[in-house]
N, C-alpha and C positions, 0 to 999 in steps of 0.2 A: 181061309186061315183064321184061327181063333185070335180075337183081339188081345187076349190075355196071354197068348203064347210068347215066350221070350224071344227078343229080336236076335237074329243070327249075328254073331260077332263079325265085324268088318275085317276083311282080309288085309294082310300086311301091305300088298301092293296098292290097294285102294287107300289105305291110311297114308302111305307115302305120297300118293298122287294129290290127295286133298291137302295135305300139309304143304306140298310144293306149290299148289295153286294159291293157297292163302299167302304163302311167302312171296310168290310172284306178284300178286295184287298189291300187297304191302310195299314191295320193292319199287314197283312202278309209281305208286303214289308218292313214296318218300323221295324217289329220284326226281320226279317232276317238280316237287315243291322245294327241295333243298339243293338240287343240282351239284352233287359232288362229282369231281373229276375221277374218271376210272383210271387212277393213277396211284401207284404206291407211294409217291412223294406227297400226296395230298392227305393230310390228317383226317379230313372229312370222309375220305374213302374208307378208313378203318372203322369209323363210327357206323357208316352205312352197311359195311359187310358184316360187322358184329351184330347189328340190329337184325339183319336178315337171318343170321344163324339162330339168334334168340327167338325170333318169331316162329322159325321152323320147329324148334324144340318145344315151345309152348303149344303150337298147333298139333304136334305129335302127341303130346300129353293128353289133349282133349280127344282126339280121334281114337286113341287107344283105350279110352275109358280108364286111364290110370287113377288109382286111389291109393294114397299113401297110408300104409298101416299105422295104427297108433304107436308112438314111441320109436318109429324107425328113423326119424330125423333126416338130415340132408343127405345121408349116405344112400338112402333109398332113391332119391332123385339122381344122384350120380350114377348109381347102378342102372337106372332106367335109361339114361343118356348113353351109357356105354353100350347097352344092348340094342337100343332102338334108334339112336341119333348119333352114332359114333362119328360119321364124317363131319357133321355140324359141330360136334364137341371138339374134335381135333382142330377144325378150322378156327374156332374161337380161341383156343389155346395158342395156335400159331399166330393169329393176328396180334394178340397181346405180346407175344415174344418178339415178333418183328418190330412192333411199335417201340417197345422198350429198348431193344438193341439198336434200332435206327436212331433213336433219340440220343442214346449214349455215345455212339460213334460220331455224332454230328456236333457234339458240344465243343465250344471254343477251347476248353482246357486241353483237349487232345489234338486240336487242329488249328492252333493259333496262327501258324504261318499261312495256312490256306485262307483263313478269314482276313488276315492282314492284306493279302494280295487280291481281295475281291475288287478293290478299286485302285487303279493306277493314277497316282497324283504326280504331276509335273510342276516345277517351279515356274512361275510366269513373271514377266515384267509389266508392271501396271501401266506405265506410260506408253509402252509399245503395243500392248495387247488390247488396251481399252481406250479407244479414241474418245475425245470429248463429244458427247452426244448433243446434237442440236436441241435447243429447249422445246422445239415443236415436235420432238419425238420422245420426250420424257413422260412416262406415265404419271398422272397426277391423282390417281385413284387407287385405293386398295380394293380387295375383293368385296368386303361388306358394302362399301360405298357404291361400287359398280352394280352390285346386285340390288341395292336399294333403288338406284336410278332405273335399272331394267324392270323391276317390279312396278315402279311408278309409271313407266311407259306403257305397260299393259292396260292400266286404267284409262288411257286416252282412246282405247279402241273399243267402241261400244259393241261392235259385232263379234268381238272375241272374248270380252271380259266375262260374259256370262257362261261361256262354254269352256274356256281354257284359263290357265293361270301360269304365272312365271314359275319355272322349276327350281330356282335357287341352286342350280348346279352348273355354274359357269366355269369356263376354261380359258386361261389366257393364252393367246396365240399371236403370231405375226400374220396379219392379213393385208396383202397388197402393200407391204412395207410399213404398216402401222401396228402399234401394240393395241390389241382389242381383247375384250372378253365376249365369248359367245355362249349362249345357253339355249337349249330347246324349251319350248313351252310344254305344258302338260295338261291332261284332261282335268277338269275341275273336280269331278267325282266319277263314280262308277256309272251312273246314269248318262252323264255327258260323254263318257267313253263309248257306251253302247250306241248312242245316237250319232256319233261322229267318226267311229272307227273305220267306216267304209272309205272316208277321204283322208284319214290320218291327221296328223298335226300340220296345220297350214303355214306355220311360220316359226322362226327363231328370233332370238333377241340378240343384238349386237350393240355393244357399248364401247365407244372410242375412249381409251384410257388417257388420252392427251386432252381432247376437247371436251370431255365429259358429256358427249352427246349420246343418247340412247335411241335406238330405233328398232322397230319390229320389222324384220325382213320377211315379206311374204313370198312363199314358194309359188311357182307356176300352178295354174288351175289343174287339178287332177294329179299333182305331184307332191302331195302331202307326205310327211314322214310317218311310215307305217311301223317303224321299229324304234322303241324307246323304253325307258324304265317305267313310264306310266302305263304301258300295256300289261294287263294282268295275266294274259294267257300265252299262247305260242309266240306271239310277236314281241314279248318282253325281250329286250336285248340280251340279257344274261341267258335266258332259256334258248333263244335262237342260236347264240354262240355255242352253248353246250350241246345242242343237238347236232350242230355241224362239226364240232370238234370235241367229242366225248372224253378224250384222254388228255386234253390240254388244261394246264393251270393257267388262269387269267388273273391279271390285276384288274382293278375296277376300270371299265371302259370309260374313255374321255370323249366328250363331244367336241368335234372340230369341224371346220369348213375348209374346202380347198380354195385355190385362188379364183375359181369360178363361182364360189359361193355354194357349192353342193355340200349338203351335210353328211358327215360320216361319224361313226363310232370307231375310236381307236382302242383296241383291246390288246395290251401288252401280254405276251406269253411268258409266264413265269417258269423258271426251272430252279431246282435245288442242286447246287454244284459241290456241296460238301457233305459227305455221308448220305443219309437218306432224307433228312429234313433240313439241313443247314446250308448256308451260303446262297440265300435268295438272290437271283439275278434275272435278267431279261434276255431271252434268246431271239426274239422277233416280235412281230405284232400282226394281228388280224385287222384289216380295214373293212368295215361293214358299211355299205351305203345305207344310210338311214331311210331312204325312200324306197328302194327296191329290195333291200335285205341281201343283196349280193355281197359275198364275203371273199377276201383274198388274203392269203397269208404271205408275209414277207419276212425273210431272215433279217436280222438287225442291220446288216450292211446294205441291204437293198430297199429299206423303207423310203418311200418318196420324200423328197426334201421339204415339201410343203407341210409335212406332218411335224408338229412341235412337241408333242407329249408322249414319250415312250417311257423314260425313266422318271418316276415320280420324285419330288423332293424328299419325301420320307425315306424312300429306298436309298437315294444318294447319301443322305445324312447318316443313315444306319451303316452303310458301308464305310464311310469315312470314319465313323466312330470306332468301328473295328480296326481300320487302318491306324488310326491315331493312338488307340489304347493298347494295341498289341504290337506296336512297332519294335519293342524290345522283349517280346515274349509275354506269356500269360502271367507268370509270377510277378514280373515287373509292373504289370498293369494294376496289381492289387497291393504289393508291398512297397517297392522303391518308387514307382511311377516316374522313372527317369525318362524324359522326353515325351511323356504322355500328353496328348492333345485330344480335344473333342469339339464337336460343333456347338454353337450357341443355340439357344431356344429361338425359334422363328426363322423365316426365310422370305425372300422376295424374288422377283423375276427381273431380268435385264434382257433387252433385245439387242443382239449383236450378230451382224453378218447374216441377217434373215433367219436366225435361229433364236430360240428362247433359252436363256441360261438361268439356272437357279443360283441364287446367291445366298450364302450364309457365313457367319463369322466363325473363327476358330479361336478357342481359348485354351488355357492350360487346365490340368486335372483339377486345380483348385476352384475353377469356375468363378474367378474373381471378377471385378468390374473393369477388366481390361482385356482386349483382344490381342492375339498375336498376329493375326492377319485374317484373310477371308478366302473362301472358295468360290470358284465359278465353274459350274458343270453344265455341259450341253445336255439338254433333256432328250435330244434325239439320238446322240452318239455316245453319251457318257464321258466325253473328253473332259477331264477335270484338271484344273490348275489351282495352285496355292499361291497367293500373293502376300508377301510379308508387309504388313502395314500395322505396326503396334499402335494401339490407341484404345479409345473408349469402346465399350460394347454397344450394341444397338439400343439396348434399353437405357443405358446411361445417356446416350445421345437424345433419345426420346424425352427423357426427363428434363434435359437441358433445354430442348426446344419448347416444351410445355411451360418451363419456367419463364420464358420470354413473353408468354401470352396468358399467364396464370389469372389475370383479371377477367379474361374472356372465357375461361374454362374450356378452351379447345382441347381436344384429344389428339395425341400424335399417333399416326399410323406407323407400321413397321417400316424402317428406312429402306430406301433404294440407294445402292452405292454408285456414285458417279465420279468421273474424272473431270474436275473443274480446275482449270489452269494448272494441270499436272498434279493436283493434290487429291488423294482419296477423300471423298466428301459424302457424308450421309445427307440424302435429300428426303425430307419428311413433310408430307402433306399433313395439314392440321384441320381436324373436322370439328363441327359443332355438334350439339346433341341430336340433330336430325340427320346425321350421317353425311352432311354436305361439307365439301372441302371449302374452307374460307380463306386460308393463307397457306404459305409455304415456308419451310425453314431449311437452311443449309448449315450443317455442323461439320467442322473439320474433324477427321478421324483422329489425328494425332493430338490435337489440342481442342477438346470438345467445349472449352469455354469460348471458342470463336464461333458465335452463332449469329445468323442473320435471319430475320423474318420479314417477308414482304407479301403483298397482295397478289402478285403474279410471279410466274416462274422466271420470266425474263428480268424483272426488277430485282428479284432475289439473287439471281445469278450475278448481275452487275454489282450489286451492293457487296456481295460476298467477295468477289474478286478485288474490289476496292479495299475491303478490310484486310485481305491477305497481303496486298501491297503495302498498306499502312503498317502492318505488323512485321514487314520485312520477310515474309515467308515466300512471296513471289517478288523477285527482283524487277525493277522498273523496266528493264529491257526484255524481261521474259513475260511481262504482263500482256495478255492478249489485247489486241487493238479493239476498243469499244467506242471510239469517237472519230469522226471524220469531218472535214470541212472542205467546201468546194462550191462550185457554181452549178445551179440547177439547170440540167440539160433536157430533162423530160419529166412530165407530170401526168400520172394516170389516176383514175378514181374507180372505186368499187364499193358497193354496199355488202357487208358481210355480217351476219347475225344482227341485223338491224342497225349497224353502225357504219358510218362512212369512213373509208380509209383512203389516204392519198399515197400513191407509190411514186417515190421520187428517185430519179437517177441523176448523178452528178457527172460533170464533164470528165471524160477520160476514164470513166468507170463502167462496169457491166452489172453491178448489183443495184437492185431497187430496194429502197428502204420504205417499209410499211409503216405509215404514221396514222394513228387513230385521231380523227378530228375531235372526238369527245374528250380525249386526254390532252390533246394539243390544239386548241382552238385557233392558234395562230397559223396553222397549216392551211386554213381556207384563204389566207392572204398571199399564198405563194404564187410567184410568177416565174416564168423562164428567165434565167439570167440572174436570179437572186443569189446573193452570197449567204450560205447557211452553214451551221454547225449542227451535226446530228449525233446524239448518243445512241448507240444501237447494241443489238445482241452480239455475242461472241461468235466468230466464224468457227464452225465445228469441223474437226477432221482436216484432211488434206485437200478435199474437194471444195471448190468455191461455190457457195450457195448463191442462187440467182435472186433470192428475196431474204432480207433480214428484217426483223422487227426493230422499229426505232422507238426509243423511250421518250426522248425529248427532242424538240426542234427549236433552234434559235435562228432567227433571220438577222444576219449581220449587216446586210446592206441591200436595199431594193434595187432592182434592175431599172435603169433609166428608160423611161418610156420614149417611144419614137414620137417625133413631132406629129401633132394631128394634122390630118389631110382632108380637105373637103373639095369635092369636085366643083370647079367654078361653074356657075350658072350664067347663061347669056343675060347680059344686062345688069349683072350684079358684080359688085367688087368682091374679090377674094378676101376673107377675113384675115386679120393679123395672125401670125402663127400662135401667139399666146392667148388669143382671144377665143374663149370656148363657145361663142355664139356667132351665128351668121349675122348678116346685116338686118335680118328680120327678127333677130332675137331668139331664133330656135337653137336649142342646145345640140351640139354635135359630139359624137363618140370618137375618141381617138382610137386608131388602129395600131396595135403593137406588133412589131415584127418578131 
């Protein structure tokens, strides 16, 4: 064949096949990288489908040898698409039409009642529903402080710090009855991933929100986490879930551990319940074992009880804002705003009944410096209750607490709402510039000028209750018992965190009072039978605690020692009862009963 002979035009079937092949390759790469759900309720799906159509049209232009005549304009392109790429052109127009119509029919202006009913809100009784939490179960850290401690703990592990790093992606859960934050570790960089991917991530970080202790929990040998966000390829948790469930919409997977310490990714399944794109809600969740990658889907009613994070705080607050603003219709939400309420900025977590509840305040449409009450919503079931408690907003309480320690320049964290002596109370840890918690504040919700700051949670609680009593807010007969007197019946000791503690039980009682020898040096002089007075922590809830923290100890009277007894020796006279030495001048030790 002559090299200068014109090339035979490509047939129509060949052009279509090449265009489809180019489109397929583009689609596979696009899908692998962006992971859109193959679901009409996912806005990313429309972008994906439109991009495929566009690539097919462009590929068809090139394979057909199309050249636009001078002066023909855009009409020439349209005519080409009509004749050569009609299906792709029709699909592009259809995608745009469906997207616009779907957005229109999903707007709150047309579906106000449906948006209002996304969240069912019941009225609750604060004192009945929220029992007073024992101080040893009150979280004393916020997220940033917990993650700071977790990151610092990684630095103590010489065999890990060069290969792995803290992920800064922690989740608050209840683990074995304790509020903790857990976070996976991550590969330090791409090279570290390549050299360690065979074994996976060997540990996760657990931070106790009460004791502020952080630890790196090592997984058994050969059982490293193979699935995580730090995996760049197929084992990336988002890609792994998408390949298993190509049509599901997912919220961001949350890292949790079950009661045995096995790591999981909890991926809530998102559905749109209003129109095509509106009314975001959760239908269920996929639990993915972070070690094996095994996935199991559960409807929302069947999710295991150890799972704590299904409904995110952002989603719950969004649904309440629809409920509160549209309570009397769409027009009222803009014009009259009668009865319109909304959540305040910020949220925190409370552990109740082995579940994690999200807490946020509720204020009026004017968003002034006062709250009408607050919400508690179960993050696993979305059970939500509103508690009427007029008072200061969280940020007003934070400013009040910071004002008490302004000379120290401490920063207030977002409050936790507690029931202290029957009063709704903001509990606010105060941090220094290094993100370490240095002291604690309690601020009364109704009267935020009532503020107490102390160096420990227990001392803060006791001082706050005393102030409530002094102000007449808590009647003397309603004031929780925080002092007891009696005779020492049993004494035990233990060393915890490098400090010696004495555990004292009084006659006729079943509770042991934990006394720090460092804070109460007089405790080292205790004997059985001593008459003492102990100031102690408040008994929480209806159940009687077996151990309570003691703040101060006073010895009112020493036990009378038994008379010294010395075994008589043959040929020697028995010493006088009050004579501390024998006839040979040797000191004898009295034996106490």
